[in-house]
C-alpha positions in Angstrom: 0.1 -0.1 -0.6 2.7 2.5 1.4 6.2 2.9 -0.2 9.1 4.7 1.7 10.0 7.6 -0.4 12.9 9.1 0.9 15.2 9.0 5.0 15.8 12.0 6.3 18.2 11.6 8.6 18.4 14.5 11.8 21.1 15.8 14.2 19.9 14.3 16.9 16.9 12.5 18.5 13.7 13.7 18.2 11.1 13.8 20.0 7.9 15.5 18.8 6.9 16.3 14.8 3.8 18.4 13.6 2.8 18.7 10.1 1.5 21.8 8.4 -2.2 21.7 7.6 -1.9 23.1 4.5 1.1 23.5 2.7 3.9 20.4 2.4 6.0 21.7 5.9 7.4 19.5 8.2 8.3 20.3 12.0 10.3 18.5 14.4 11.5 19.2 17.7 15.0 17.5 19.0 16.8 16.5 22.1 18.9 19.1 21.9 16.4 21.2 22.3 16.7 22.3 18.4 13.4 23.0 15.8 13.8 22.7 12.2 11.3 23.4 9.8 11.5 21.3 6.6 9.5 22.1 3.2 9.0 18.6 1.3 8.5 18.8 -2.2 5.3 19.3 -4.3 3.4 15.7 -4.7 3.6 15.4 -9.0 3.9 12.2 -11.1 5.5 12.0 -14.4 3.6 9.7 -16.6 6.1 9.3 -19.3 8.0 7.1 -17.4 6.1 4.7 -16.1 9.6 3.0 -14.0 9.7 6.3 -12.3 6.9 6.1 -9.8 9.0 8.1 -6.5 8.9 11.7 -6.1 12.4 11.9 -5.4 13.5 9.8 -8.0 14.3 12.0 -10.8 16.5 13.8 -8.4 14.4 17.3 -8.5 12.1 17.0 -5.7 15.1 17.9 -2.7 13.8 18.4 1.2 14.9 22.2 1.8 15.5 23.4 5.3 13.3 26.7 5.6 14.9 27.5 8.9 16.5 26.0 11.7 17.5 27.6 15.8 17.6 26.5 19.3 14.4 27.6 20.3 14.6 25.6 23.8 17.9 25.4 26.3 16.8 22.2 27.2 14.7 19.4 25.2 12.1 20.5 22.8 9.0 18.1 24.0 5.6 19.7 22.3 5.1 20.7 18.7 1.7 22.2 17.4 0.7 24.2 14.3 -2.6 26.7 14.8 -5.8 25.2 12.7 -4.8 27.7 9.8 -0.9 26.8 9.7 -0.3 30.9 10.9 1.4 30.0 13.6 3.4 27.1 15.4 4.0 27.0 19.2 7.1 24.6 20.8 7.9 23.9 24.4 11.0 22.1 26.1 12.3 21.1 29.4 13.2 24.9 30.0 9.7 25.3 31.2 8.7 27.8 28.2 5.8 27.8 25.7 7.0 30.0 22.3 4.8 31.1 19.9 6.3 31.5 16.7 6.3 32.2 12.4 6.4 28.5 10.9 8.1 30.8 8.1 10.7 32.5 9.3 11.3 31.4 12.6 10.9 34.4 14.1 9.2 34.4 17.7 6.2 36.4 18.3 5.1 35.4 22.2 6.3 33.0 24.8 5.1 32.6 28.1 6.5 30.4 31.5 4.7 26.7 31.7 2.7 27.1 34.7 4.1 25.2 37.8 2.1 23.5 40.8 5.3 22.4 42.6 8.7 23.6 43.7 10.2 21.9 40.4 9.7 22.7 36.8 6.8 20.9 35.4 7.8 19.7 31.9 5.4 19.3 29.0 4.5 16.6 27.9 2.1 17.1 24.4 0.3 20.7 22.5 -2.7 20.1 20.9 -5.0 23.5 19.5 -8.6 23.5 20.0 -9.3 26.2 18.3 -8.2 29.9 17.1 -8.9 30.5 21.1 -7.4 27.5 22.6 -4.4 25.9 23.4 -4.5 23.0 25.5 -0.6 22.2 27.1 0.1 18.8 28.8 3.0 18.6 31.7 4.1 15.6 33.1 2.8 16.3 36.6 -1.0 15.5 35.3 -2.0 18.8 35.2 -3.6 19.8 31.4 -4.1 23.7 31.2 -6.4 25.4 28.8 -4.2 29.1 27.5 -6.2 32.0 25.6 -5.1 32.7 22.3 -5.8 36.1 20.8 -4.8 36.2 17.0 -2.8 33.3 17.8 -0.7 34.9 19.8 0.0 34.0 23.8 -2.6 36.7 25.7 -2.1 35.6 28.8 0.8 34.1 31.2 -1.9 32.0 33.1 -4.2 29.7 32.4 -7.8 30.2 31.9 -8.5 26.8 33.3 -6.2 23.6 35.1 -8.0 20.1 35.3 -6.3 17.1 36.4 -8.3 14.2 34.4 -5.8 11.3 35.3 -3.3 10.2 38.3 -0.3 9.8 35.7 1.0 12.3 33.0 -1.4 13.4 30.0 -0.1 11.0 27.0 -3.0 11.6 24.4 -5.0 13.8 23.4 -8.0 13.6 20.3 -11.2 15.8 20.2 -14.2 14.3 19.8 -16.2 16.3 16.5 -18.7 19.2 17.3 -22.0 18.4 18.2 -24.3 19.4 15.2 -26.2 22.1 17.6 -22.3 23.8 17.4 -21.7 27.4 15.5 -18.1 27.9 15.9 -17.9 24.1 14.5 -15.3 23.7 16.6 -14.9 20.8 19.1 -15.0 21.8 23.3 -14.8 18.1 24.3 -11.7 15.8 24.2 -10.8 12.2 25.0 -6.9 12.1 26.8 -5.4 9.1 28.1 -2.9 8.4 31.1 -2.2 5.9 33.0 -4.1 3.2 32.7 -7.5 5.5 32.2 -9.3 7.0 29.1 -11.2 10.1 30.3 -13.2 12.9 28.5 -13.2 16.6 29.4 -15.5 19.7 28.5 -14.4 22.9 27.4 -16.7 24.5 29.8 -17.5 22.1 32.5 -14.2 20.4 32.9 -13.7 16.3 33.5 -16.6 14.4 32.6 -16.1 10.7 32.9 -13.1 8.9 33.7 -13.1 5.0 32.2 -12.7 1.8 34.8 -8.7 1.5 35.5 -7.9 -0.8 31.9 -4.6 -2.3 33.8 -2.4 -1.5 30.8 -1.3 1.7 29.8 -2.7 4.0 27.5 -0.7 5.4 25.3 -2.1 7.1 21.7 -5.6 7.4 20.4 -7.7 8.6 17.4 -10.9 9.0 16.9 -12.7 7.4 13.8 -15.9 8.5 12.1 -18.3 6.0 10.4 -18.2 3.3 12.7 -20.0 1.9 16.0 -22.1 -0.5 17.3 -24.9 -2.1 14.8 -28.2 0.2 15.6 -26.0 3.4 15.0 -22.9 2.9 12.5 -22.0 6.6 12.2 -21.6 7.0 16.4 -18.1 6.6 15.9 -15.1 4.9 18.2 -11.9 5.6 19.8 -8.6 3.5 18.9 -6.6 3.3 21.6 -3.2 2.0 21.6 -1.6 0.5 24.5 1.9 -0.7 26.4 1.5 -4.3 25.7 0.9 -4.2 21.5 -3.3 -4.7 21.7 -5.3 -2.0 20.5 -8.3 -1.4 21.7 -12.0 0.0 20.6 -14.1 2.1 22.9 -17.6 3.4 21.1 -18.9 7.4 21.6 -20.3 7.8 24.4 -19.5 3.9 26.5 -16.4 5.1 28.4 -16.4 3.3 31.2 -14.6 0.4 29.1 -13.5 -1.0 26.3 -15.7 -2.9 23.3 -13.3 -4.7 21.4 -9.6 -5.0 20.6 -7.2 -6.0 18.3 -3.8 -7.9 18.9 -1.3 -5.8 17.1 1.4 -7.5 18.5 1.2 -10.8 19.8 3.9 -11.5 22.8 4.7 -13.8 25.7 3.6 -11.6 28.2 2.8 -8.8 26.4 4.4 -7.4 22.9 5.8 -4.0 22.1 4.1 -0.7 22.8 1.9 0.9 20.9 3.2 4.4 20.9 1.4 6.4 18.8 -1.6 6.6 15.7 -3.2 8.1 12.8 -5.6 7.3 10.6 -4.7 6.8 6.8 -6.9 9.4 4.6 -9.8 6.9 3.0 -9.2 9.0 -0.7 -5.5 7.1 0.1 -6.7 3.4 1.6 -10.3 2.3 1.2 -12.1 2.1 4.4 -11.4 2.2 7.7 -7.5 1.6 8.4 -5.0 3.1 10.9 -1.3 3.0 11.4 0.7 2.3 14.6 4.1 3.0 15.3 5.8 0.4 17.2 8.3 0.4 19.9 10.2 -1.9 17.7 10.7 0.3 15.2 8.1 -1.2 12.6 5.1 0.0 11.7 1.2 -1.6 11.4 -1.3 -1.5 9.1 -4.4 -2.1 10.8 -8.0 -3.0 8.9 -10.4 -1.6 12.0 -13.4 -3.5 9.9 -11.5 -7.2 9.8 -10.2 -6.9 13.1 -6.8 -7.6 11.4 -3.0 -6.0 11.3 -3.2 -5.5 7.2 0.9 -5.4 6.6 4.0 -4.8 8.3 6.4 -1.8 7.5 9.7 -1.1 8.9 10.7 2.7 9.9 14.1 1.7 12.2 15.5 -1.6 13.2 16.0 -0.3 16.8 14.4 2.8 17.3 11.0 3.4 18.3 8.5 5.2 16.6 7.1 8.2 18.1 5.0 10.3 16.2 3.4 10.0 12.8 1.1 11.6 10.1 -0.4 12.6 6.9 0.4 15.9 4.9 -1.8 17.7 3.1 -0.3 16.2 -0.2 -1.1 12.4 1.4 1.7 11.3 2.0 2.6 9.6 5.2 5.4 10.9 7.5 6.8 8.5 10.5 9.3 9.8 13.1 11.9 8.1 15.6 15.3 7.8 16.4 17.6 10.2 14.4 15.9 10.0 10.9 11.9 11.3 9.3 10.6 8.5 6.7 8.2 9.8 3.6 5.7 7.1 2.4 3.5 7.6 -0.1 0.8 5.4 -1.5 2.1 2.8 -4.7 1.2 3.1 -8.1 2.3 0.3 -9.0 0.3 -1.8 -6.0 -2.7 0.2 -7.2 -3.0 -1.0 -10.6 -2.4 -4.1 -9.2 -5.4 -4.4 -6.9 -7.7 -2.9 -9.8 -6.4 -5.7 -12.7 -7.0 -8.6 -9.8 -11.2 -6.9 -9.1 -10.8 -6.6 -12.4 -10.4 -10.1 -13.2 -12.3 -11.4 -10.2 -15.0 -9.4 -11.3 -14.6 -10.8 -15.1 -14.4 -14.7 -13.3 -17.5 -14.0 -11.1 -19.7 -13.0 -14.6 -18.3 -16.2 -16.0 -18.9 -18.6 -13.1 -22.9 -16.8 -13.0 -23.4 -18.2 -16.8 -22.0 -21.7 -15.6 -24.9 -20.8 -12.8 -26.9 -20.2 -14.9 -26.9 -23.7 -17.5 -26.4 -25.6 -14.5 -29.4 -24.1 -12.6 -31.8 -24.9 -16.3 -29.9 -28.4 -16.0 -31.1 -28.8 -12.4 -34.8 -27.5 -13.5 -34.9 -29.5 -16.7 -33.8 -32.6 -14.3 -37.0 -31.7 -11.7 -39.4 -31.3 -14.9 -38.3 -34.9 -16.2 -38.8 -36.5 -13.1 -42.2 -35.0 -13.2 -43.1 -37.6 -16.3 -43.4 -40.7 -17.4 -40.8 -42.9 -16.3 -41.0 -44.1 -20.0 -39.3 -41.1 -20.8 -36.2 -41.9 -19.2 -34.3 -42.2 -21.9 -34.6 -39.3 -23.6 -34.4 -37.4 -20.3 -31.1 -38.1 -20.2 -30.1 -37.7 -23.8 -31.6 -34.3 -23.7 -29.0 -33.1 -20.6 -26.4 -34.9 -22.2 -27.1 -32.9 -25.3 -27.1 -29.4 -23.0 -23.8 -30.8 -20.8 -22.2 -30.8 -24.1 -23.0 -27.1 -25.4 -22.0 -26.2 -22.3 -18.6 -27.9 -22.7 -18.6 -26.5 -26.0 -19.4 -23.3 -25.2 -16.1 -23.3 -22.6 -13.7 -24.5 -25.3 -14.3 -21.6 -27.4 -12.8 -19.4 -24.6 -9.3 -21.4 -25.5 -7.3 -20.2 -28.9 -4.2 -21.7 -30.5 -1.9 -18.9 -30.4 0.7 -18.8 -32.4 4.9 -18.0 -31.8 4.5 -14.5 -31.3 1.8 -15.3 -28.4 -1.0 -12.8 -28.4 -0.2 -10.1 -31.0 -2.8 -10.9 -33.5 -0.7 -13.6 -35.2 -2.9 -17.1 -34.9 -1.7 -20.5 -35.7 -3.7 -22.2 -38.0 -3.4 -26.3 -38.8 -1.6 -27.9 -41.5 0.6 -24.6 -42.6 4.3 -24.3 -40.7 
């Protein structure tokens, strides 16, 4: 399904990455505190050369560094683009949250990360909920709601602070806005931390917390168009765990998981499922997700079939810590000191289309045979209703029909000449 286009080496270990919503821009945050922004090549294929299937294989599609700077004195832990891509936010272990331009890298505003203890509270993730709200999660388990005005950090203190989990927040996924929403932005989100899942509302705070799952919950994504039999449009949440199991939760039934898919089987538990992203439906048919695993592999899961469809390899040692799809449908995986760019293979798509056409043709041929067989059976039943004196004529009729069936099938086989299927046939008696 997906082929690796290129591998981008980094100068230090990758901690986080963010993909621009409308342009082919990729921002990475490194363990050294550096933030680097890359511009990816346009995904334009050449139709003249069928063998040239890679975006970068013509030598013209290069990945350019737009800018690079040491944004934090410690490591850069989290990155997030604004909804329209006009702003980029970063948080580091130096207890600073910064807002800057994704085009120039110039800092526009910054605030200190709030801490409830005497020691600094390091960030774990950032998520832009709407043009007015930025979510900041920290090691202490605090989830801060920060006010944004024109993209800038408007206040030095958070509007609200919630503690949805006893442990640090490992993931945040917004729920789709309700039909009554006038803004079109979500006001509720799912978070995981430790062994629990929680739902928090922008105004009412923490609404519900799940039962203890007795397994660490690490990553989440919302899948629309799936759900119980009586409510398929309800939507589900896929949650990756620390033991290689993907759990599925029905939206609104937050007490416990409803189903599970074993992604990485192993004695005593498999590798951790560290990150997850849904494959856009214009890239892959059906409801599918890609999961970054602790052993450096990428697992493609078909949620409808509840099975692992394919396994890709990002790294032989380092875990995959971040996944995303850019505006042109390319998947970007990050882990260790490398970033890899993946794209749907056109050759695989053509093969699948050919197999689909072949299967459809086979089904039509089988359908014709079924019609003949059905007529034979109907003929037998009609003949059985007659007197036993007509049995001989019945058998001859059946033999005639079978003979016609065999002759019809025989017409499909044509004896070809030495040049194969190029319009030259072999005629008997001619050399």
